[in-house]
C-alpha distance (Angstrom), angle and dihedral (degrees) to the residues before:
residue distance angle dihedral
M1 . . .
R2 3.80 . .
V3 3.80 114.3 .
L4 3.79 122.7 -170.5
G5 3.81 111.7 -148.0
I6 3.81 124.2 -155.0
E7 3.82 123.6 -169.3
S8 3.82 122.4 -176.7
S9 3.80 105.4 139.5
C10 3.81 97.8 126.5
D11 3.79 134.3 -20.1
E12 3.80 103.4 -20.9
T13 3.78 126.4 73.7
G14 3.78 108.6 -151.5
V15 3.80 131.7 179.5
A16 3.80 128.1 176.2
L17 3.78 141.1 166.4
Y18 3.81 116.8 -143.7
D19 3.81 121.1 -166.0
S20 3.80 110.0 -159.8
R21 3.79 93.9 -165.9
S22 3.78 97.8 56.2
G23 3.79 99.4 19.9
A24 3.79 87.9 -127.3
L25 3.77 115.9 154.6
V26 3.79 128.9 -169.4
H27 3.78 117.8 -177.9
A28 3.79 140.3 169.5
L29 3.79 129.4 -166.4
H30 3.78 136.5 -168.4
S31 3.80 117.7 -164.3
Q32 3.80 121.6 -153.7
V33 3.80 94.3 -155.6
E34 3.80 94.2 118.1
L35 3.80 91.3 46.5
H36 3.81 93.0 56.5
R37 3.81 99.9 31.7
A38 3.80 94.6 94.2
Y39 3.82 90.0 56.7
G40 3.80 97.1 46.6
G41 3.80 91.6 -126.4
V42 3.78 145.2 29.2
V43 3.82 117.1 -55.4
P44 3.83 104.2 -154.2
E45 3.82 97.5 -149.9
L46 3.80 92.5 49.6
A47 3.80 90.4 46.8
S48 3.80 92.5 53.4
R49 3.79 93.6 48.2
D50 3.77 92.2 49.5
H51 3.81 91.4 51.5
V52 3.82 88.3 55.1
Q53 3.80 90.3 55.2
R54 3.81 97.6 43.0
L55 3.78 107.0 38.3
L56 3.81 103.7 74.9
P57 3.84 94.5 42.9
L58 3.82 89.4 51.0
I59 3.81 91.3 50.1
N60 3.80 89.7 51.8
E61 3.81 90.7 47.4
V62 3.80 93.3 52.0
L63 3.79 93.1 47.6
Q64 3.79 91.6 48.1
R65 3.80 93.3 49.2
S66 3.80 91.7 47.4
G67 3.79 93.3 48.2
C68 3.81 90.7 -124.9
Q69 3.77 132.9 129.6
R70 3.79 124.5 -139.2
R71 3.80 89.6 -105.5
D72 3.83 88.3 60.7
I73 3.81 91.2 65.7
D74 3.82 112.3 104.1
A75 3.82 98.3 -171.8
I76 3.79 141.9 -3.6
A77 3.80 123.4 -132.6
V78 3.79 119.6 -165.0
T79 3.79 135.9 178.4
A80 3.81 106.8 -107.4
G81 3.82 96.0 176.0
P82 2.89 172.9 58.3
G83 3.78 102.6 14.5
L84 3.79 143.6 71.3
A85 3.80 108.9 -21.7
G86 3.79 96.0 -136.7
A87 3.79 93.6 45.6
L88 3.81 91.8 48.9
L89 3.81 90.7 50.1
V90 3.80 90.8 57.1
G91 3.80 93.7 55.3
C92 3.80 94.5 41.2
G93 3.80 91.8 47.3
V94 3.80 92.1 53.4
A95 3.82 92.0 44.4
A96 3.81 93.1 49.3
G97 3.80 92.3 47.3
L98 3.78 93.2 46.9
G99 3.79 91.8 46.3
F100 3.79 91.1 51.5
A101 3.80 93.4 46.9
L102 3.81 93.4 49.0
G103 3.79 97.5 35.1
K104 3.80 90.2 -124.0
P105 3.82 129.8 140.2
V106 3.80 118.9 -101.7
V107 3.81 119.5 -145.7
P108 3.83 119.3 -156.2
V109 3.82 108.2 -142.7
H110 3.78 130.1 -161.1
H111 3.80 108.0 -124.7
L112 3.80 93.6 -137.4
E113 3.79 92.1 48.2
G114 3.80 86.2 57.3
H115 3.82 90.0 55.1
L116 3.80 90.6 42.8
L117 3.81 93.9 55.4
S118 3.82 97.3 37.6
P119 3.84 94.3 92.9
L120 3.82 86.8 63.6
L121 3.81 85.8 72.2
A122 3.80 90.1 62.7
D123 3.80 126.6 88.7
P124 2.95 113.0 -99.2
A125 3.78 97.1 30.5
P126 3.81 126.6 -164.9
A127 3.80 122.1 -108.1
F128 3.79 124.2 -133.3
P129 2.98 131.5 -65.3
F130 3.80 108.5 48.0
V131 3.79 143.8 136.3
S132 3.78 115.9 -104.0
L133 3.78 128.1 -154.7
L134 3.79 108.6 -159.2
V135 3.77 106.9 -167.1
S136 3.79 122.5 169.2
G137 3.77 144.1 126.1
G138 3.78 92.6 -73.3
H139 3.80 105.7 24.6
T140 3.79 140.1 43.4
Q141 3.80 113.5 177.1
L142 3.78 141.2 148.7
L143 3.80 115.3 -146.2
Q144 3.77 137.8 177.8
V145 3.80 105.7 -132.1
I146 3.79 109.7 -155.8
S147 3.81 96.7 170.3
P148 3.81 136.3 -36.2
G149 3.79 106.5 -49.7
Q150 3.81 94.5 11.4
Y151 3.79 108.5 100.7
V152 3.79 130.4 158.6
L153 3.79 117.4 -162.4
L154 3.81 109.4 -132.3
G155 3.80 100.2 174.0
E156 3.78 143.4 -27.2
T157 3.77 142.3 -176.3
L158 3.77 113.8 -75.8
D159 3.80 93.1 -151.0
D160 3.82 130.5 -4.3
A161 3.77 121.0 25.1
A162 3.80 115.7 -123.9
G163 3.79 91.6 -112.1
E164 3.78 91.1 51.5
A165 3.81 89.5 52.3
F166 3.82 88.9 52.2
D167 3.80 91.4 52.7
K168 3.81 93.7 46.9
T169 3.81 91.0 47.8
A170 3.80 89.5 51.5
Q171 3.81 90.2 53.8
M172 3.79 91.5 50.2
L173 3.81 90.7 50.0
G174 3.80 92.5 49.2
L175 3.79 94.2 -112.2
G176 3.79 128.5 143.5
Y177 3.78 133.0 -93.9
P178 2.98 128.1 -64.7
G179 3.75 89.4 38.6
G180 3.79 105.8 -167.1
P181 3.82 99.2 81.9
E182 3.81 92.7 41.5
V183 3.81 93.6 50.7
S184 3.80 89.7 48.4
Q185 3.79 92.0 50.1
L186 3.81 93.6 47.1
A187 3.80 90.2 48.6
M188 3.80 90.1 60.0
V189 3.81 90.4 69.7
G190 3.80 95.0 42.0
A191 3.79 120.2 105.5
P192 3.82 113.1 -109.9
G193 3.78 115.8 -122.8
T194 3.82 95.9 13.2
L195 3.80 89.4 112.8
R196 3.78 128.4 16.4
L197 3.78 119.1 -156.0
P198 3.82 125.3 -166.7
R199 3.80 122.4 -86.6
P200 3.84 100.2 -145.0
M201 3.82 115.9 -144.3
I202 3.79 93.0 -8.9
D203 3.82 90.0 134.4
S204 3.80 97.3 37.6
A205 3.79 120.6 125.2
T206 3.80 91.6 -120.5
L207 3.79 133.0 66.0
D208 3.80 91.2 -121.6
M209 3.80 120.5 117.7
S210 3.80 139.4 -155.8
F211 3.79 130.6 -159.9
S212 3.80 104.9 169.0
G213 3.81 92.7 87.1
L214 3.80 90.6 50.6
K215 3.79 89.2 51.9
T216 3.80 90.0 52.4
A217 3.80 90.5 49.7
V218 3.81 89.5 53.4
L219 3.80 90.0 52.5
T220 3.82 90.8 51.9
A221 3.81 91.0 49.4
V222 3.80 92.5 48.5
Q223 3.80 91.9 50.9
R224 3.81 89.9 56.4
I225 3.80 97.3 57.3
D226 3.77 136.9 67.0
P227 3.85 106.1 -99.7
A228 3.80 88.5 -138.4
N229 3.82 91.7 58.1
A230 3.81 101.1 102.0
S231 3.79 93.5 -177.7
A232 3.80 93.1 54.7
R233 3.80 91.3 48.0
A234 3.80 90.1 51.9
D235 3.81 90.8 50.0
I236 3.82 90.2 53.5
A237 3.79 90.8 49.3
R238 3.81 90.0 50.3
A239 3.80 92.1 49.0
F240 3.80 91.2 48.8
V241 3.80 95.1 49.1
D242 3.80 91.5 45.7
A243 3.82 90.2 52.7
V244 3.82 94.2 49.4
V245 3.80 92.4 46.1
D246 3.80 91.9 48.7
V247 3.82 92.8 51.5
L248 3.81 96.1 45.1
T249 3.79 92.5 44.5
A250 3.80 94.1 48.3
K251 3.80 93.0 48.8
A252 3.81 93.1 45.6
V253 3.81 91.8 51.4
Q254 3.82 90.4 47.8
A255 3.81 89.7 51.2
L256 3.80 91.3 53.3
A257 3.80 90.8 48.5
R258 3.80 93.9 49.5
T259 3.78 94.7 47.9
G260 3.79 95.6 39.4
L261 3.80 90.4 -129.3
K262 3.79 126.7 138.1
Q263 3.81 102.3 -160.0
L264 3.80 123.2 82.4
V265 3.79 119.6 -170.7
V266 3.81 117.4 -162.3
A267 3.79 120.0 -161.3
G268 3.80 138.1 164.9
G269 3.78 133.4 62.5
V270 3.81 96.4 -68.5
G271 3.81 87.2 55.4
A272 3.82 86.8 77.9
N273 3.82 90.8 63.9
V274 3.80 108.0 119.1
Q275 3.81 95.1 -147.9
L276 3.80 91.9 51.2
R277 3.80 91.6 48.7
A278 3.78 91.7 50.5
G279 3.81 92.5 48.8
L280 3.79 94.6 47.4
D281 3.80 94.3 44.3
Q282 3.80 92.2 52.3
A283 3.81 96.2 45.1
V284 3.81 97.7 43.2
T285 3.80 94.7 42.8
A286 3.82 89.6 51.2
R287 3.82 89.5 61.3
G288 3.80 93.6 47.1
G289 3.78 97.6 -97.9
R290 3.78 137.1 116.6
V291 3.79 135.2 -130.7
Y292 3.81 123.2 -141.7
Y293 3.79 126.9 -162.7
P294 3.79 133.8 -174.7
P295 3.81 117.2 -107.5
P296 3.85 107.0 -75.7
Q297 3.81 93.6 -109.9
L298 3.82 89.9 55.1
C299 3.81 98.3 53.2
T300 3.80 94.0 92.0
D301 3.81 124.6 54.1
N302 3.80 110.9 -59.8
G303 3.78 143.2 155.4
A304 3.81 94.1 -117.5
M305 3.78 94.1 70.6
I306 3.81 90.0 48.6
A307 3.81 93.0 49.3
Y308 3.80 90.6 49.9
A309 3.82 94.4 45.0
G310 3.81 88.6 49.8
Y311 3.79 90.5 52.0
V312 3.82 90.8 49.7
R313 3.81 90.8 51.8
L314 3.79 91.4 48.5
A315 3.79 91.7 48.7
R316 3.81 90.1 48.6
D317 3.79 103.6 39.0
G318 3.80 105.2 16.3
A319 3.78 115.2 -162.1
G320 3.79 90.7 -6.7
A321 3.78 89.4 73.1
T322 3.79 93.9 55.2
R323 3.75 139.5 77.1
S324 3.75 127.2 -153.3
G325 3.77 115.5 -102.4
A326 3.80 86.9 -130.6
H327 3.79 90.6 75.5
P328 3.82 126.8 59.7
L329 3.78 115.5 -110.5
R330 3.78 119.2 -120.1
V331 3.77 115.9 -121.7
H332 3.79 123.2 -144.0
P333 3.83 113.3 -156.0
R334 3.82 85.6 -178.3
W335 3.77 116.3 35.9
D336 3.81 129.1 160.1
L337 3.79 110.4 -133.3
C338 3.80 90.4 -146.0
D339 3.81 90.6 57.7
L340 3.79 103.9 54.6
A341 3.80 89.2 154.2
A342 3.82 84.7 85.6
G343 3.81 87.5 72.8
């Protein structure tokens, strides 16, 4: 089965073709970072317009690179939510039109389920069940993954997502957009222990998290230094990264202990952070477990994870997972991962 995946939930336009028989995967991605850099964040209207311009050329590129024709596509998977409403409508509109023209089924995919299943594209891949840490610019959640489509929410951030805290910290430190990679890089030259920032809720009885207080503590620290003092800025970055890694690692280890599972799957853009990977690997390995990550190029939003998630839904639910291309797909700017029936 060849599944075409389309991702347009925010500021990346991703297209991929997944072949379930051979495991072959061809994908292409366009990032809107330069488009939004001047604004310090994503401008929804600009994002939607750029998806309109990029999506069809990327589909043609993927088909050309794979040596396939449009008639060779067996199904189309598309991100239906959560995300920016206008951006989602672009992807769903193209998917519905293409499905109608080709007479192929269209599978609405939950964006976070795509991230959740993306480590299954790695080698080696985890086996069900496992605990998943979804950590990105918009979401930070711990879930027990029993099987595809069976997810139990264990804990989540009560305010800012970890990725959002990274971006806000980057702004306060005068770094570029997106801020996560730049904060991580600056932290590498910071002195450990020079500054200690709070670890909100690290000792709480729940698996929930909070990062807004940490963000406020960064602001207070920044206001106390000379902005031209590069060393002090690096120390703040190091203290911030250490705090985030400590919280996420502690909660992930607690989740494994409570569920009795040994496998931790990390997905989402922040999952590419080298300090977080080092912290999780050390802590989980020490308790006899193992951590799995998606391939590095699939950590951020991409069409490959959507194509694969669409294939998994088709394999699990068959025609019940699809919608006819003759009818527009509904988009879900807000969509609970544990309630996929909303799709």
